[in-house]
N, C-alpha and C positions, 0 to 999 in steps of 0.2 A: 564394539559403539561408546562414546563416552556416556555421558548421563544430558550433557549439552545440546551435542548433537542430536539427540532424544529428543530434547525438550525444542529444538529446531522446524527439523522435518515436521512434532506436528504440529506446530505452530501455521508455520507452509501446508498442511492436509486440512487444519481448518478451515484458514483464508479460503486454499482454494474450494471448496465444498460449502464457502458462504458465498461467493464469484458468482456460483452454476451455480446458486439456490434461489441468487438476483433477490431475497426478499428485505435488504439495507440494501442502503446508499454506495454503490462499489470505493467515495474517495471515505467512506464509516469508518468496513470494513482491511481498507488497504493504514488509515488512519489507524487505529487500534491494535491491527498488526505490528506497524512498528513498533508503538508507546510496545507492544508485549514481547517484541524481540527487546527490546533496549531495557524494556524490567530484568527478564531472563538473564542477559546479559550475553546474549548473542551476538548483541552491535550494538559497539559505544554508543554515546549521545552526538558525539565528535561525527560523524561516520552518518550515523541518523541526518541528522541536519543539514550536511555539505549538500546534499540530494537538492536540497532544494535553489539551493547556489549554483544547479549547476544548467547551463542554456541551454541541454534537448525537455528538460522537468519544464520550464519555464513555456518554450515550445510546443511540446504535447499538454498542457495545459491550459494553455491557451486557442488553443484545435479543441479542445473539449468542449470551450463557453463558447465560441463560433460556433459547432455542430447544434448546439445544443437550443442558440438563439434561431440558427439558419430550421430548425429541426419545429420550432414552434412556430414560428412564420412561412414555416414556405415562401 
C-alpha cells in the first residue's frame, strides 16, 4: 500500500467512527472529511465540488430538510 492509500483509508475509518458515535452533526463530519481528503491530495478540488451540482445530491439534501421539518412538527 502506498502512503496515499493509507491516508485515505484512515480518513474514511475516522469518518465512520464519528458517524457511529453521533457526537457531532453528520454534515459537519462529512464536510470535514471532504476537506481532509482534498487537503491530503486524495481528492481533487474539482471532484470535491462537482458533487454539489449533481441532481441526486440536491434531491437527497432536500429530502433531509423535509424529513427534519416533519420530524419537528409531526
